[in-house]
N, C-alpha and C positions, 0 to 999 in steps of 0.2 A: 150718264153712264154708269151701269150697273155690272159691279162685280162681284164676283163668288169666289169667294176663297176659306182659308182656315186660320185661323189668328195664334199667335205660338207667343207666348208671353216667358220669358226666362228670365230667372235674377239667380246670382251667384249666392251661396249660404251666407256671405256679408250684408247682401243687401237685402235680402227677405223682408226687411221691415220697410226696405225706403219703396218711393212711391212710383211708376215706371215713368219716363220719359216720352217713352214711344209704345206704340204697337206695333208689331211684325205681321202682316195681312199676306199669306200666299196664297197665289192664283196663276193661273197662265205658266208655269212653271218658273216665276219669279216670286221675290221678296218684296214686299213693299215698306218702308218704315211708315207709318203716320204718328207725327208726334204730337201728344195730349193736346197741345195749346193749337192743332189744326183742326182739332176736331169740334165741331157745331155742336151736335147731338147725337145722341143713341136712338136708336127704338127697338123696342124688344119685340121678338116675335117667339115665342115659345123658346126651346135651345137655340133660336139663333138670335142675333141681332146686326142691325143693321147701322154703320157708322155713316154717319153726314159731315163730310170736312168741308171748311169754307171753302174751298174751291169747287164746289159745287157735286163734288163725287159723292158715289153711294157705295160703300163694299156691304156684304154681306158675309159674318163670321157665322164660325160656331161654338160661343161662348155665350152663357145667358147673361142679361143686365144685370143682374143681382152679382154674380162675378163681376164684371165688369165694373159697377161701382165698388165694390171693396175694394178695386184696384187702383182707380184712378185718386186722381187728389179730388180735393175738398172743393175744386171751385166747381167740379161738377155737381148738380145738385137733381135729387130725385124727385120729378114733378107729377108724374105719374107712374100706374104699375107699368107701363109701357114705354116712359120717357126719363131719359137721364140728360140733362142740357149744360152746358158750358157756360157758367155764368157771364162770362166775358164777350158771348154772342147774343146775348138777350140784348133788344132796341126797343121793346114794348111788349103792350099788351090788350086784350082785348076788352073793351068796357066792363063786361063782367068777370074781367082777371081769368078767363078759363081756358085763353088761347095765348102763348107766348109768341111774338113776332121776332125770328132768328135774323141777325144782322145779314145772312147771304139770302136772305127771302124767304126761308123754312116758316112753318109753324110747328109748334108743339104742344101739344092739348095738357091742361093742366087739372087734375082731378079736383072734383067739388072738396074733398076731404082736407084738401093742400091748397085749395085758393087762396084763404085770407093768409097764410105762412109765407105765400110766395109773393104777395103784393107786400108783403112786409120785408122780405127779404131785400127786394128788388127797389121797395119806395120811388123816390121820386125823381129818381133815374128814367123810370121807363115811362112809355108816350104813349098815349091810349092811341088805340089804329080800331077801325071799323071791322067788324064781327062776319 
């Protein structure tokens, strides 16, 4: 299901240094709260970002991937200029290390420049998948 909405991210002055536990997505007159641990990965597309959840949902929000990368916790790793993945959802990689397999069945592309770094981060935990 594709949902198009806006993202509302607000912190009180005392929480400015705190990391968000959830993102609020506004669409169809409702506000949905998506907890960071429910996000499998994010895919940037210019000034917009697709948020993929572990439940198989896909939301389009009007924030850049760079902005979200600064706001989400360190469990989210930038693997490509267009992809930010939640490390908890990575289960494997392609033989050449250029594609990450996510627990919910999706795949995220790894840039050539970051391939060795990503393999080093995930190490033995990753299963090899056929590309």
